[in-house]
C-alpha positions as CSV (number, residue, x, y, z in Angstrom):
1,X,-7.6,-1.4,-12.4
2,X,-7.2,2.4,-12.8
3,X,-10.2,4.6,-11.9
4,X,-12.2,5.3,-15.0
5,X,-12.3,8.9,-16.3
6,X,-15.6,10.7,-16.0
7,X,-17.8,10.7,-19.1
8,X,-18.6,13.9,-21.0
9,X,-21.9,12.3,-22.0
10,X,-23.9,12.4,-18.8
11,X,-27.4,11.0,-17.9
12,X,-28.7,14.6,-17.8
13,X,-27.5,15.2,-21.4
14,X,-28.9,11.9,-22.5
15,X,-32.3,12.9,-21.1
16,X,-32.3,16.0,-23.2
17,X,-32.3,13.8,-26.3
18,X,-35.5,11.9,-25.4
19,X,-38.7,12.5,-27.4
20,X,-41.9,10.5,-27.1
21,X,-42.0,9.0,-30.6
22,X,-44.5,6.5,-32.0
23,X,-43.5,3.4,-33.9
24,X,-43.6,4.3,-37.6
25,X,-43.9,0.7,-38.6
26,X,-41.9,-1.2,-41.2
27,X,-40.3,0.9,-44.0
28,X,-41.7,0.3,-47.5
29,X,-40.1,-2.6,-49.3
30,X,-38.8,-4.4,-46.2
31,X,-39.1,-8.2,-46.3
32,X,-39.5,-9.4,-42.7
33,X,-38.4,-12.9,-41.8
34,X,-41.1,-15.5,-41.1
35,X,-41.2,-18.0,-38.2
36,X,-40.2,-20.6,-40.7
37,X,-37.2,-18.5,-41.7
38,X,-36.0,-18.1,-38.1
39,X,-36.5,-21.8,-37.5
40,X,-34.4,-22.7,-40.5
41,X,-31.6,-20.3,-39.5
42,X,-31.6,-21.6,-36.0
43,X,-31.4,-25.2,-37.2
44,X,-28.6,-24.4,-39.6
45,X,-26.5,-22.6,-37.0
46,X,-27.1,-25.3,-34.4
47,X,-25.9,-27.9,-36.9
48,X,-22.8,-25.7,-37.7
49,X,-21.7,-25.5,-34.0
50,X,-22.4,-29.2,-33.5
51,X,-20.9,-30.5,-30.2
52,X,-18.7,-27.4,-29.7
53,X,-19.6,-25.0,-26.9
54,X,-21.8,-22.1,-28.2
55,X,-20.4,-18.7,-27.5
56,X,-22.0,-15.4,-28.6
57,X,-19.8,-12.3,-29.0
58,X,-21.2,-9.1,-27.7
59,X,-19.7,-5.7,-28.5
60,X,-22.6,-3.3,-28.1
61,X,-26.2,-3.6,-26.7
62,X,-25.9,-7.4,-26.4
63,X,-23.6,-6.7,-23.4
64,X,-26.3,-4.9,-21.4
65,X,-29.4,-6.4,-23.0
66,X,-28.6,-9.8,-24.5
67,X,-32.0,-11.2,-25.1
68,X,-30.8,-14.7,-24.7
69,X,-29.7,-16.8,-21.7
70,X,-26.2,-17.7,-20.8
71,X,-24.2,-19.6,-18.2
72,X,-20.8,-17.9,-18.4
73,X,-19.1,-14.8,-19.8
74,X,-15.6,-13.5,-20.3
75,X,-13.7,-10.8,-22.1
76,X,-12.6,-11.5,-25.7
77,X,-11.2,-9.7,-28.7
78,X,-12.1,-9.9,-32.3
79,X,-9.1,-9.0,-34.4
80,X,-9.6,-7.5,-37.8
81,X,-12.9,-5.7,-36.8
82,X,-13.8,-2.5,-35.1
83,X,-17.0,-0.8,-33.8
84,X,-18.6,1.7,-36.2
85,X,-21.9,3.6,-36.2
86,X,-22.7,2.9,-39.9
87,X,-26.1,1.2,-39.9
88,X,-28.8,3.6,-41.0
89,X,-32.0,3.2,-39.1
90,X,-35.4,4.8,-39.4
91,X,-37.1,2.8,-36.6
92,X,-36.3,1.9,-33.0
93,X,-33.8,4.7,-32.2
94,X,-34.6,6.8,-35.2
95,X,-37.5,7.9,-37.4
96,X,-37.9,8.5,-41.2
97,X,-37.8,12.3,-40.4
98,X,-34.7,12.0,-38.2
99,X,-32.8,8.8,-39.0
100,X,-30.3,7.4,-36.6
101,X,-27.2,5.2,-36.7
102,X,-26.7,1.9,-35.0
103,X,-23.4,0.2,-34.2
104,X,-21.9,-2.7,-36.1
105,X,-18.5,-4.2,-36.9
106,X,-16.5,-3.0,-39.8
107,X,-13.3,-4.3,-41.2
108,X,-10.0,-3.4,-39.7
109,X,-8.5,-2.9,-36.2
110,X,-9.6,-4.8,-33.1
111,X,-12.7,-5.0,-31.0
112,X,-12.7,-5.8,-27.4
113,X,-16.0,-7.2,-26.1
114,X,-17.6,-10.0,-24.1
115,X,-18.5,-13.6,-25.1
116,X,-21.4,-15.4,-23.5
117,X,-21.6,-19.1,-23.3
118,X,-25.0,-20.8,-23.8
119,X,-25.9,-24.1,-22.0
120,X,-25.1,-27.1,-24.1
121,X,-28.6,-28.4,-24.0
122,X,-30.2,-25.0,-24.9
123,X,-28.3,-24.0,-28.0
124,X,-31.0,-24.0,-30.6
125,X,-33.5,-22.1,-28.4
126,X,-31.0,-19.4,-27.5
127,X,-29.7,-19.1,-31.0
128,X,-33.3,-18.4,-32.2
129,X,-33.8,-15.9,-29.4
130,X,-30.6,-14.1,-30.5
131,X,-31.6,-14.2,-34.1
132,X,-35.0,-12.7,-33.4
133,X,-33.4,-9.9,-31.5
134,X,-30.7,-9.1,-34.1
135,X,-31.9,-10.2,-37.5
136,X,-35.4,-9.3,-38.7
137,X,-35.3,-8.7,-42.4
138,X,-33.9,-10.2,-45.6
139,X,-31.2,-7.5,-46.0
140,X,-29.6,-8.6,-42.7
141,X,-29.2,-12.3,-43.6
142,X,-25.5,-11.9,-44.3
143,X,-24.7,-9.7,-41.3
144,X,-24.1,-12.6,-38.9
145,X,-21.2,-15.0,-38.9
146,X,-18.8,-17.1,-36.8
147,X,-15.8,-15.1,-35.8
148,X,-12.6,-16.3,-34.1
149,X,-12.1,-14.3,-30.9
150,X,-9.3,-14.5,-28.4
151,X,-9.8,-14.5,-24.6
152,X,-7.5,-12.9,-22.1
153,X,-6.2,-16.4,-21.3
154,X,-5.0,-16.7,-24.9
155,X,-7.6,-19.2,-26.0
156,X,-9.1,-18.8,-29.5
157,X,-12.9,-19.4,-29.6
158,X,-15.4,-19.5,-32.4
159,X,-18.2,-17.2,-31.5
160,X,-21.5,-16.2,-33.2
161,X,-21.5,-12.5,-34.0
162,X,-24.2,-10.3,-35.3
163,X,-23.9,-7.3,-37.7
164,X,-20.3,-8.0,-38.7
165,X,-20.0,-6.8,-42.2
166,X,-22.7,-7.6,-44.7
167,X,-24.1,-6.1,-47.9
168,X,-27.2,-4.4,-46.5
169,X,-28.1,-1.2,-48.4
170,X,-28.5,0.4,-44.9
171,X,-24.8,0.2,-44.3
172,X,-23.1,3.5,-44.9
173,X,-19.9,3.4,-46.9
174,X,-17.3,4.8,-46.7
175,X,-17.2,5.1,-42.9
176,X,-18.4,8.6,-41.9
177,X,-16.2,10.8,-39.7
178,X,-16.9,10.8,-36.0
179,X,-17.9,14.4,-36.1
180,X,-20.7,13.6,-38.6
181,X,-21.8,10.6,-36.6
182,X,-22.0,12.7,-33.4
183,X,-24.4,15.1,-35.1
184,X,-26.7,12.2,-35.9
185,X,-26.5,10.5,-32.5
186,X,-27.2,13.7,-30.7
187,X,-30.5,14.2,-32.6
188,X,-32.0,10.8,-33.4
189,X,-34.6,9.3,-31.2
190,X,-37.3,6.7,-31.8
191,X,-40.0,4.7,-29.9
192,X,-37.2,2.6,-28.2
193,X,-35.1,5.6,-27.1
194,X,-32.4,7.8,-28.4
195,X,-29.1,7.0,-30.1
196,X,-27.4,9.1,-27.4
197,X,-28.8,6.7,-24.8
198,X,-27.5,3.7,-26.8
199,X,-24.0,5.2,-27.0
200,X,-24.0,6.0,-23.2
201,X,-25.2,2.6,-22.2
202,X,-22.6,0.9,-24.4
203,X,-19.7,3.0,-23.0
204,X,-20.8,2.5,-19.4
205,X,-21.2,-1.2,-19.6
206,X,-17.9,-1.7,-21.5
207,X,-16.2,0.1,-18.7
208,X,-17.7,-2.4,-16.2
209,X,-15.5,-5.0,-18.0
210,X,-12.5,-2.7,-18.1
211,X,-12.9,-2.0,-21.8
212,X,-12.4,1.5,-23.1
213,X,-12.9,1.8,-26.9
214,X,-10.9,4.8,-28.1
215,X,-13.3,5.8,-30.9
216,X,-16.4,5.4,-28.7
217,X,-14.7,7.5,-25.9
218,X,-14.1,10.3,-28.4
219,X,-17.5,9.9,-29.8
220,X,-19.3,10.3,-26.5
221,X,-17.3,13.5,-25.9
222,X,-18.4,14.8,-29.4
223,X,-22.0,13.9,-28.8
224,X,-22.0,15.7,-25.4
225,X,-20.6,18.8,-27.1
226,X,-23.3,18.6,-29.8
227,X,-26.1,18.3,-27.3
228,X,-24.8,21.2,-25.3
229,X,-24.6,23.3,-28.5
230,X,-28.1,22.3,-29.5
231,X,-29.3,23.4,-26.1
232,X,-27.6,26.8,-26.3
233,X,-29.1,27.3,-29.8
234,X,-32.6,26.5,-28.6
235,X,-32.3,28.9,-25.7
236,X,-31.2,31.7,-28.0
237,X,-34.3,31.3,-30.2
């Protein structure tokens, strides 16, 4: 495997984006899912997978912080989808005053990621764990689906995937240009950290699997430039 090129977005630059923010709480009008909702969703998905092996497709933070237990993992590709920072957030890694963007899958292209296999006797529990991490409100109920993914060995596997499409009003359409995304990611920070940190962790952990997403690689360079320019501007004031 060729030696990876150095990132423009460094830990030092990421650190400059950190602010000590408090949790603003749920935005007005949000309808959180209840324990009964999660149980019903987990039951439904468990029935849908039946006796087949359960694989969960990770393309972003699930790679480095899955929130569920697995017994195997391997590289896989979802064709017809690509990563995009198009989910508007005002909590977590953003605030109402400085909203951020989180990554999801949008139509078109390909997405190289990682699939994780759940133990056969633990499907329902781990499905609910993944749901509670990824899906919390009514507007995200159509953002998860079963996607066919192809492994490096040429096997096609059905995998549970989160934030792949959907009709949430928080999804920005049309896709914003990377230059505009970079401005947001360089500035947004919430009580769970900054968007720049999220981008950095994603690129670094993808590299551990030999994955280099062309758009993310360009985006991390643009975010690094934006942070440096913000630093210069602050020093000139």
